N, C-alpha and C positions, 0 to 999 in steps of 0.2 A: 884285573880290569879296574880303571880308576875313572871314576866319573867327576868331571870337574865344570861347575858352572861359572865360567871365568868372568872377570869384571874389568879386566884389563888386556891390552894387546901383549902386555909383557908374560902373563900367565902360562903361555905354552913354553916360554923359554926357561922361566923359572922351574915348571914342572919337569922339563926334560933334563934341567940340570940335577934336580932333586931325587929323581928316580934312576938306579944304578943301570936299568936295561933301556933298549930302545923303545921309545914311546911312539905310538901310531894315533893320530887324531881323527876323529870323525869330524868333518866340516861341511857345511852346507856347501852344495854344488854353486850357489850364486856367489859365493867369496872364493871357494876354490878355483873357479874358473877365471877369476879377473887377473888380467896382465900382470899388474904389479905385483900380486899374491903368489903367483904360481912358483916363482923360485923357493920361496920360504914354505910353501905347502910340501914341495919335493923334500925341501931339505928337512922339515919336521916329520917325514913320512905320514901325511894326511892322506885320508880316504874320503873322497867325496860322496855326499849323502843328499839324495833329491828329497826335498821337503814335500810332505803329503803323500807319500807313496811308500811301499813296501820296498825295502833296499835289499833284495836277494844278494846282488852282487858286492854290495859293502858287507854285508854279514859274510859272505865267502873269505873275503880278504880279510876281515878281522880274525876269523877263526885260523886261517892259514898262517897269520902273523903270532897267533897264541902258541906258548910252548907245550909240548906234548908232556903229559905228566905220568 
């Protein structure tokens, strides 16, 4: 798991290129659901997160994407 507090919209691209595995991002629903960003959210494998609530579904998806050890 990598936690990145990004300062630029290029950060997801750079992080995806730097990590040798597929990266899935947690993104607020406010950004994830905007028409312009939807294709990018799909391309980068983002998981929508509701702000100010317990995100059970987001946690399940995150664990499903994690490799088994």
